Structures are given as structure tokens and as C-alpha cells.
Backbone as CSV, one residue per row, in Angstrom:
resi,resn,N_x,N_y,N_z,CA_x,CA_y,CA_z,C_x,C_y,C_z
1,MET,0.845,-1.200,0.000,0.000,0.000,0.000,0.878,1.247,0.000
2,ARG,0.506,2.248,-0.795,1.280,3.478,-0.878,1.143,4.272,0.417
3,PRO,2.270,4.762,0.984,2.187,5.554,2.214,1.254,6.745,2.054
4,ALA,0.612,7.154,3.142,-0.397,8.203,3.083,0.189,9.536,2.643
5,TRP,1.481,9.774,2.950,2.074,11.072,2.637,2.375,11.231,1.159
6,MET,2.460,10.150,0.439,3.051,10.187,-0.889,2.099,10.769,-1.931
7,VAL,2.640,11.582,-2.818,1.869,12.156,-3.913,1.591,11.073,-4.940
8,VAL,0.360,11.003,-5.432,0.006,9.975,-6.407,-0.163,10.558,-7.807
9,SER,-0.030,11.866,-7.936,-0.089,12.499,-9.254,1.257,13.151,-9.531
10,ARG,1.417,13.697,-10.731,2.684,14.329,-11.065,2.429,15.602,-11.859
11,ASP,3.392,16.498,-11.799,3.302,17.702,-12.605,3.567,17.326,-14.064
12,ILE,2.675,17.735,-14.928,2.772,17.379,-16.338,3.189,18.593,-17.159
13,GLY,4.241,18.457,-17.940,4.580,19.434,-18.959,4.969,20.813,-18.470
14,THR,5.466,20.933,-17.255,5.825,22.258,-16.753,7.239,22.670,-17.166
15,TRP,8.106,21.703,-17.458,9.471,22.057,-17.803,9.550,22.856,-19.096
16,PRO,8.866,22.480,-20.193,8.938,23.308,-21.397,8.495,24.746,-21.157
17,ILE,7.498,24.950,-20.315,7.035,26.303,-20.022,8.104,27.067,-19.242
18,SER,8.670,26.456,-18.215,9.718,27.113,-17.423,10.953,27.389,-18.275
19,ARG,11.316,26.420,-19.089,12.486,26.589,-19.971,12.287,27.753,-20.932
20,ASP,11.084,27.843,-21.504,10.824,28.910,-22.467,10.790,30.284,-21.796
21,ILE,10.303,30.342,-20.564,10.339,31.609,-19.816,11.789,32.068,-19.680
22,ALA,12.658,31.130,-19.284,14.065,31.475,-19.079,14.770,31.808,-20.386
23,THR,14.265,31.317,-21.501,14.822,31.667,-22.803,14.508,33.114,-23.159
24,LEU,13.333,33.574,-22.735,12.872,34.919,-23.073,13.250,35.966,-22.031
25,PHE,13.487,35.530,-20.793,13.859,36.435,-19.707,14.986,35.773,-18.931
26,PRO,16.037,36.528,-18.559,17.210,35.914,-17.918,16.951,35.489,-16.482
27,ALA,16.140,34.450,-16.323,15.808,33.932,-14.996,16.694,32.738,-14.656
28,ASN,16.965,32.552,-13.382,17.621,31.340,-12.912,16.557,30.255,-12.764
29,VAL,16.821,29.061,-13.275,15.846,27.978,-13.231,16.454,26.763,-12.541
30,VAL,15.701,26.193,-11.604,16.099,24.951,-10.935,14.994,23.934,-11.195
31,ARG,15.374,22.778,-11.702,14.400,21.750,-12.080,14.599,20.501,-11.234
32,GLY,13.522,20.000,-10.666,13.562,18.739,-9.935,13.294,17.588,-10.885
33,LEU,14.215,16.633,-10.997,14.111,15.561,-11.984,13.452,14.293,-11.462
34,VAL,13.439,14.087,-10.158,12.838,12.876,-9.606,11.322,13.025,-9.617
35,PRO,10.573,12.036,-10.129,9.112,12.131,-10.155,8.528,12.363,-8.764
36,ARG,7.457,13.137,-8.710,6.853,13.477,-7.415,6.255,12.264,-6.711
37,THR,6.018,11.176,-7.440,5.540,9.960,-6.801,6.603,9.321,-5.913
38,HIS,7.872,9.735,-6.094,8.971,9.231,-5.268,9.542,10.307,-4.343
39,LEU,9.564,11.539,-4.834,10.161,12.635,-4.067,9.357,13.906,-4.331
40,ASP,8.780,14.450,-3.286,8.012,15.691,-3.425,8.867,16.842,-2.920
41,TYR,9.449,17.603,-3.831,10.306,18.721,-3.468,9.535,19.815,-2.725
42,ASN,8.230,19.807,-2.854,7.407,20.865,-2.282,6.882,20.490,-0.896
43,ARG,7.698,19.761,-0.145,7.383,19.399,1.240,8.645,19.528,2.091
44,PRO,8.484,19.649,3.417,9.665,19.599,4.287,10.393,18.277,4.112
45,ALA,11.680,18.271,4.378,12.487,17.073,4.137,11.925,15.840,4.839
46,ALA,11.400,15.992,6.050,10.897,14.852,6.803,9.685,14.204,6.145
47,LEU,9.017,14.929,5.265,7.814,14.416,4.611,7.970,14.265,3.104
48,ALA,9.131,14.600,2.575,9.301,14.676,1.127,9.571,13.333,0.459
49,PHE,10.119,12.386,1.188,10.471,11.103,0.589,10.480,10.044,1.675
50,GLU,10.339,8.806,1.226,10.373,7.682,2.159,11.682,6.925,2.071
51,GLN,12.249,6.815,0.875,13.499,6.099,0.680,14.676,7.064,0.786
52,GLN,15.625,6.726,1.612,16.743,7.620,1.912,17.585,7.945,0.687
53,GLN,17.488,7.135,-0.351,18.280,7.373,-1.560,17.935,8.707,-2.216
54,PHE,16.762,9.284,-1.884,16.350,10.538,-2.502,16.751,11.764,-1.686
55,ALA,17.400,11.555,-0.555,17.782,12.680,0.295,18.757,13.618,-0.404
56,ALA,19.714,13.057,-1.134,20.709,13.889,-1.811,20.061,14.745,-2.899
57,SER,19.114,14.191,-3.638,18.424,14.946,-4.682,17.622,16.092,-4.079
58,TYR,16.981,15.818,-2.969,16.207,16.856,-2.285,17.117,17.991,-1.820
59,SER,18.225,17.634,-1.197,19.161,18.644,-0.693,19.782,19.443,-1.828
60,ALA,20.124,18.772,-2.930,20.727,19.461,-4.060,19.756,20.467,-4.671
61,TYR,18.506,20.092,-4.797,17.494,20.977,-5.379,17.327,22.243,-4.547
62,HIS,17.042,22.063,-3.260,16.810,23.231,-2.415,18.102,24.020,-2.180
63,GLY,19.230,23.331,-2.148,20.498,24.036,-2.016,20.766,24.946,-3.201
64,MET,20.449,24.487,-4.399,20.648,25.302,-5.593,19.700,26.496,-5.597
65,VAL,18.454,26.286,-5.186,17.507,27.405,-5.096,18.055,28.484,-4.169
66,PHE,18.509,28.086,-3.012,18.979,29.056,-2.028,20.295,29.712,-2.453
67,GLN,21.128,28.986,-3.195,22.360,29.583,-3.703,22.035,30.710,-4.686
68,HIS,21.110,30.447,-5.596,20.694,31.488,-6.537,20.097,32.686,-5.794
69,LEU,19.272,32.420,-4.795,18.650,33.503,-4.042,19.701,34.348,-3.328
70,TRP,20.659,33.702,-2.719,21.701,34.420,-1.985,22.497,35.321,-2.928
71,GLN,22.866,34.782,-4.097,23.643,35.563,-5.055,22.845,36.743,-5.606
72,MET,21.588,36.507,-5.962,20.778,37.572,-6.538,20.385,38.609,-5.500
73,ALA,20.133,38.181,-4.268,19.784,39.133,-3.212,20.948,40.079,-2.936
74,ARG,22.179,39.579,-2.996,23.343,40.437,-2.810,23.470,41.431,-3.966
75,ALA,23.060,41.008,-5.152,23.232,41.855,-6.333,22.179,42.954,-6.432
76,VAL,20.908,42.615,-6.161,19.827,43.580,-6.405,18.944,43.836,-5.195
77,GLY,19.158,43.086,-4.086,18.323,43.248,-2.899,17.159,42.278,-2.910
78,PRO,16.840,41.658,-1.780,15.772,40.655,-1.725,14.404,41.208,-2.103
79,GLU,14.188,42.499,-1.863,12.880,43.081,-2.179,12.641,43.171,-3.680
80,ASN,13.673,42.990,-4.476,13.549,43.091,-5.936,13.523,41.738,-6.627
81,LEU,13.371,40.675,-5.852,13.349,39.326,-6.424,11.939,38.742,-6.388
82,LEU,11.677,37.844,-7.317,10.425,37.093,-7.333,10.742,35.647,-7.691
83,VAL,10.329,34.727,-6.824,10.497,33.296,-7.081,9.163,32.743,-7.564
84,LEU,9.199,32.019,-8.671,8.017,31.347,-9.198,8.191,29.848,-9.046
85,ASP,7.296,29.212,-8.329,7.318,27.761,-8.170,6.216,27.202,-9.067
86,VAL,6.617,26.568,-10.174,5.679,26.210,-11.241,5.241,24.754,-11.130
87,HIS,3.930,24.560,-11.140,3.326,23.225,-11.115,2.195,23.184,-12.129
88,SER,1.592,21.998,-12.296,0.399,21.889,-13.127,-0.687,21.164,-12.350
89,PHE,-1.931,21.404,-12.734,-3.042,20.745,-12.057,-3.994,20.143,-13.084
90,PRO,-4.664,19.027,-12.726,-5.644,18.425,-13.630,-6.897,19.295,-13.708
91,ASN,-7.819,18.913,-14.553,-9.001,19.737,-14.775,-9.790,20.020,-13.505
92,GLU,-9.918,19.030,-12.650,-10.753,19.202,-11.473,-10.029,18.709,-10.212
93,PRO,-9.033,19.456,-9.738,-8.330,19.038,-8.515,-9.223,19.177,-7.303
94,TYR,-9.031,18.305,-6.341,-9.805,18.388,-5.105,-9.420,19.642,-4.332
95,GLY,-10.390,20.326,-3.783,-10.098,21.421,-2.866,-10.420,22.794,-3.395
96,ILE,-10.660,22.940,-4.703,-11.030,24.237,-5.242,-12.272,24.046,-6.114
97,SER,-13.360,24.629,-5.706,-14.573,24.497,-6.488,-14.405,25.213,-7.822
98,ARG,-14.951,24.632,-8.869,-14.940,25.197,-10.219,-13.514,25.412,-10.728
99,ALA,-12.559,24.583,-10.291,-11.166,24.763,-10.707,-11.011,24.667,-12.215
100,ASN,-11.880,23.873,-12.875,-11.752,23.717,-14.318,-12.097,24.990,-15.072
101,GLU,-12.545,26.027,-14.373,-12.807,27.310,-15.013,-11.556,28.187,-15.086
102,PHE,-10.493,27.776,-14.411,-9.295,28.604,-14.320,-8.154,28.060,-15.171
103,ASP,-7.357,28.988,-15.698,-6.131,28.627,-16.399,-4.951,28.565,-15.442
104,LEU,-4.918,29.499,-14.495,-3.832,29.601,-13.526,-4.421,29.724,-12.128
105,ILE,-3.834,29.011,-11.179,-4.190,29.133,-9.768,-2.935,29.579,-9.032
106,LEU,-3.004,30.721,-8.385,-1.842,31.288,-7.714,-1.918,31.018,-6.215
107,GLY,-0.768,30.727,-5.612,-0.727,30.434,-4.184,0.332,31.241,-3.467
108,THR,-0.077,31.909,-2.394,0.847,32.704,-1.581,0.586,32.498,-0.090
109,LYS,-0.069,31.393,0.243,-0.524,31.177,1.626,-1.305,32.415,2.092
110,TYR,-2.197,32.839,1.212,-3.025,34.015,1.485,-2.173,35.233,1.816
111,ARG,-1.197,35.483,0.893,-0.343,36.664,0.889,0.769,36.610,1.943
112,ALA,0.954,35.477,2.598,2.039,35.356,3.572,3.394,35.246,2.893
113,THR,3.423,34.879,1.607,4.705,34.677,0.917,5.083,35.863,0.032
114,VAL,4.410,36.988,0.210,4.747,38.189,-0.574,4.994,39.353,0.388
115,PRO,6.186,39.397,1.021,6.472,40.434,2.012,6.693,41.822,1.419
116,HIS,6.917,41.905,0.110,7.210,43.203,-0.505,6.174,43.517,-1.588
117,GLY,5.408,44.564,-1.388,4.483,45.017,-2.421,3.355,44.036,-2.687
118,GLU,2.880,44.033,-3.934,1.753,43.191,-4.325,2.035,42.481,-5.659
119,PRO,3.125,41.728,-5.752,3.441,41.069,-7.019,2.408,40.029,-7.426
120,ASP,1.753,39.419,-6.456,0.724,38.427,-6.765,-0.464,39.072,-7.469
121,ARG,-0.916,40.194,-6.942,-2.045,40.885,-7.549,-1.652,41.495,-8.889
122,ALA,-0.422,41.999,-8.975,0.045,42.563,-10.240,0.124,41.476,-11.313
123,PHE,0.635,40.310,-10.945,0.739,39.213,-11.899,-0.644,38.740,-12.336
124,ALA,-1.552,38.601,-11.367,-2.907,38.172,-11.699,-3.570,39.155,-12.659
125,ALA,-3.445,40.444,-12.384,-4.062,41.462,-13.245,-3.435,41.446,-14.638
126,PHE,-2.117,41.287,-14.699,-1.411,41.266,-15.980,-1.896,40.098,-16.836
127,MET,-1.990,38.918,-16.230,-2.385,37.741,-16.988,-3.873,37.788,-17.355
128,GLN,-4.696,38.328,-16.481,-6.107,38.481,-16.814,-6.290,39.422,-17.997
129,ALA,-5.480,40.479,-18.041,-5.563,41.425,-19.155,-5.176,40.776,-20.478
130,ARG,-4.415,39.684,-20.394,-4.004,38.967,-21.611,-4.912,37.780,-21.910
131,GLY,-6.034,37.705,-21.196,-7.053,36.725,-21.536,-7.069,35.451,-20.728
132,TYR,-6.274,35.351,-19.677,-6.244,34.143,-18.862,-7.235,34.247,-17.700
133,ALA,-7.838,33.133,-17.349,-8.693,33.054,-16.172,-7.811,32.694,-14.983
134,VAL,-7.673,33.617,-14.031,-6.725,33.467,-12.922,-7.476,33.417,-11.597
135,HIS,-7.096,32.459,-10.768,-7.656,32.363,-9.416,-6.583,32.765,-8.413
136,LEU,-6.841,33.800,-7.649,-5.914,34.278,-6.620,-6.666,34.369,-5.295
137,PRO,-6.409,33.443,-4.357,-7.071,33.510,-3.058,-6.768,34.828,-2.364
138,ASP,-7.732,35.372,-1.656,-7.513,36.626,-0.941,-7.225,36.353,0.523
139,GLU,-6.882,37.386,1.250,-6.510,37.237,2.664,-7.655,36.712,3.503
140,GLU,-8.894,37.066,3.167,-10.024,36.637,3.960,-10.208,35.131,3.929
141,SER,-9.744,34.491,2.867,-9.909,33.047,2.735,-9.204,32.287,3.850
142,ALA,-8.169,32.894,4.422,-7.384,32.216,5.459,-8.106,32.175,6.793
143,HIS,-9.154,32.945,6.946,-9.787,33.084,8.252,-11.106,32.332,8.379
144,GLY,-11.357,31.440,7.413,-12.557,30.631,7.529,-13.783,31.347,7.029
145,ASN,-14.589,31.867,7.939,-15.861,32.505,7.584,-16.734,31.573,6.751
146,GLY,-16.652,30.267,7.099,-17.466,29.301,6.388,-16.925,28.883,5.041
147,ARG,-15.768,29.386,4.644,-15.212,29.070,3.339,-14.214,27.921,3.453
148,GLN,-14.211,27.062,2.459,-13.295,25.922,2.455,-11.870,26.375,2.165
149,ARG,-10.923,25.886,2.961,-9.527,26.172,2.652,-9.160,25.480,1.359
150,GLU,-8.257,26.061,0.615,-7.995,25.587,-0.735,-6.706,24.790,-0.824
151,LEU,-6.690,23.891,-1.777,-5.569,22.975,-1.927,-4.295,23.686,-2.335
152,PHE,-4.387,24.613,-3.294,-3.202,25.273,-3.838,-3.033,26.665,-3.249
153,ASP,-2.854,26.727,-1.951,-2.762,28.041,-1.286,-1.316,28.421,-0.987
154,GLY,-0.382,27.781,-1.642,1.033,28.063,-1.407,1.659,26.957,-0.591
155,GLY,2.518,26.168,-1.217,3.108,25.012,-0.552,4.378,25.330,0.206
156,PHE,5.102,24.281,0.583,6.275,24.413,1.427,7.344,25.307,0.795
157,THR,7.601,25.140,-0.494,8.713,25.854,-1.125,8.559,27.359,-1.017
158,VAL,7.417,27.899,-1.427,7.248,29.352,-1.386,7.173,29.857,0.050
159,ARG,6.601,29.072,0.942,6.534,29.505,2.347,7.917,29.532,2.978
160,ASP,8.730,28.519,2.680,10.078,28.451,3.233,10.952,29.576,2.689
161,ILE,10.853,29.827,1.393,11.648,30.890,0.779,11.289,32.249,1.361
162,ALA,9.998,32.521,1.475,9.557,33.825,1.987,9.974,34.026,3.433
163,SER,9.857,32.991,4.247,10.161,33.146,5.670,11.662,33.200,5.944
164,ARG,12.460,32.433,5.210,13.896,32.366,5.470,14.688,33.449,4.756
165,HIS,14.189,33.882,3.609,14.961,34.816,2.791,14.271,36.157,2.594
166,HIS,13.055,36.285,3.097,12.310,37.546,2.972,12.226,37.986,1.517
167,VAL,11.934,37.016,0.652,11.818,37.225,-0.788,10.394,36.887,-1.216
168,ASN,9.846,37.643,-2.156,8.527,37.323,-2.687,8.560,35.992,-3.410
169,ALA,7.583,35.142,-3.129,7.521,33.821,-3.754,6.077,33.506,-4.117
170,LEU,5.869,33.076,-5.353,4.532,32.843,-5.881,4.446,31.447,-6.486
171,GLN,3.533,30.640,-5.968,3.294,29.324,-6.549,2.304,29.479,-7.700
172,ILE,2.648,28.913,-8.847,1.790,28.992,-10.024,1.378,27.585,-10.424
173,GLU,0.084,27.318,-10.369,-0.469,26.049,-10.840,-1.100,26.304,-12.207
174,ILE,-0.664,25.542,-13.210,-1.106,25.722,-14.592,-2.038,24.573,-14.982
175,ARG,-3.132,24.910,-15.595,-4.075,23.878,-16.027,-3.424,23.001,-17.083
176,ALA,-3.187,21.740,-16.715,-2.368,20.855,-17.540,-2.954,20.622,-18.919
177,ALA,-4.251,20.309,-18.995,-4.844,19.934,-20.279,-4.796,21.066,-21.293
178,LYS,-4.807,22.290,-20.830,-4.886,23.440,-21.731,-3.521,23.969,-22.160
179,PHE,-2.470,23.729,-21.322,-1.177,24.356,-21.596,0.021,23.409,-21.540
180,CYS,-0.128,22.217,-20.989,1.041,21.406,-20.635,1.135,20.057,-21.337
181,THR,0.390,19.857,-22.394,0.456,18.599,-23.127,1.000,18.844,-24.534
182,ARG,1.294,17.779,-25.229,1.789,17.925,-26.606,0.752,18.606,-27.491
183,ASN,-0.509,18.316,-27.243,-1.565,18.907,-28.059,-1.803,20.381,-27.751
184,SER,-1.264,20.849,-26.628,-1.470,22.252,-26.234,-0.165,23.035,-26.268
185,ALA,0.784,22.575,-27.087,2.111,23.206,-27.110,2.047,24.669,-27.533
186,VAL,1.166,24.999,-28.471,1.071,26.387,-28.927,0.585,27.282,-27.792
187,ALA,-0.440,26.829,-27.073,-0.953,27.599,-25.943,0.098,27.704,-24.841
188,GLY,0.865,26.632,-24.616,1.916,26.664,-23.603,3.016,27.640,-23.954
189,THR,3.368,27.701,-25.236,4.384,28.650,-25.686,3.918,30.085,-25.481
190,ARG,2.665,30.341,-25.769,2.120,31.692,-25.570,2.106,32.041,-24.079
191,LEU,1.750,31.068,-23.234,1.754,31.305,-21.791,3.154,31.674,-21.312
192,SER,4.166,30.948,-21.771,5.548,31.251,-21.392,5.916,32.674,-21.782
193,ALA,5.537,33.060,-22.995,5.858,34.398,-23.476,5.175,35.471,-22.643
194,ASP,3.947,35.215,-22.221,3.228,36.210,-21.428,3.802,36.327,-20.015
195,ILE,4.194,35.210,-19.425,4.832,35.275,-18.104,6.169,36.010,-18.210
196,ALA,6.936,35.706,-19.245,8.214,36.397,-19.456,7.995,37.888,-19.667
197,ALA,6.919,38.257,-20.337,6.620,39.673,-20.561,6.326,40.375,-19.240
198,PHE,5.635,39.702,-18.332,5.395,40.284,-17.005,6.712,40.507,-16.276
199,LEU,7.588,39.521,-16.307,8.876,39.644,-15.625,9.702,40.773,-16.229
200,ALA,9.708,40.869,-17.546,10.490,41.911,-18.216,9.986,43.302,-17.875
201,ALA,8.677,43.412,-17.670,8.095,44.724,-17.372,8.263,45.141,-15.912
202,ASN,8.573,44.174,-15.038,8.556,44.493,-13.611,9.834,44.166,-12.857
203,TYR,10.781,43.455,-13.479,11.945,42.998,-12.738,13.237,43.278,-13.479
204,TRP,14.299,43.324,-12.701,15.646,43.620,-13.192,16.075,42.580,-14.220
205,ARG,16.729,43.030,-15.281,17.221,42.134,-16.332,18.744,42.030,-16.266
């Protein structure tokens, strides 16, 4: 039986989108190569893997992320950085009603991972203006009021980065069927270009 902690799905087709963003904008990119069914990089180390053989991969991934952050923060200041943690989601993931109506689901732990300014709202507005349906949880969602907490509200990676490095971090969940498959390559390429355009308009090159 699969352990309860283990992820049973995987991110589909996110690497071509991330790669194309970095081709169009000079971003540092770190890619996790081990499938999430074996190693979930988006969890604390104690919960990320069951087999010890994956410990080195986990440490190397997060170590590289933090090395890039340290170097860039020294160069331009942590308040001028934005980390994007890119994932994909199926048409109807558990935890968000009407998720199949959205192209992008943004997670900031209800704005806890954006200590500087409003990059989450700026990104959402930018992408909406370009025709994407974007879901961005607001601060009130964190306080209940009869509302269901959402699945993609910002995972371990963006929370850890924001708390340890005081850097803005935004989790981006991309609708897999529409942007992340071979049949949706054209739409995925356009998405990469639009994300790169946001970065070019708002961040140091």
C-alpha cells in the first residue's frame, strides 16, 4: 500500500514552459528531476520522501535554489526578487470548487509569501488582461468565515523561501490539459511568453 504522505499524481509538462520563460527572460531555473511519486520537493524534508536514496536529490534541489537567491539578493536586494514555483493541475483538482474554469491558480498562503508590495495581484491582473482566467485567493480566505480552505494556497517551497529569505515567492499552478500537453504546445508557448513579458516589465534584467 502506498504511504499516506506520498503524492500519487505528477506535474505534467511544466518544464517546457519554465524553460521557455528562461529563454525569453534571464531567470535562474532549478528543475527537480525525480518524479513526485517518489520525491516531493514541495514538502519539508521529513515528509518529502520515504526512501533515503532521494535525500541527496532533495538537498541538491533546495540548495541550488537558495544559492541562486543568496547571489541575486546580494546583487539587487531581496525586495527586488520574485520566485516562481511552477506546477500543473488536472481539470478538477480536489479542494477548489470550479477549478476547471481557471487557467492559472496562484498560491501565496493568502499573501504570507509576498512580504514586498503586491506582485501576486500585479501578476494576476497582468495575466487576466491577456485573456487568462486566474484564481488568486484573498486574505479573507485564510480566516474561515465558512469558506473551504484551498488545496493550492502556497506550498512548502514558497513559504520556506519567503520566511527564510524575505523574498517574494509565488506558486503557479497551470491547467495541464490546456497548456502542458503535446496537443497544447502552442498555448503553452504563448503562456511562457506572457509570463516572461510580465517579468520583463517588472523585474531587473
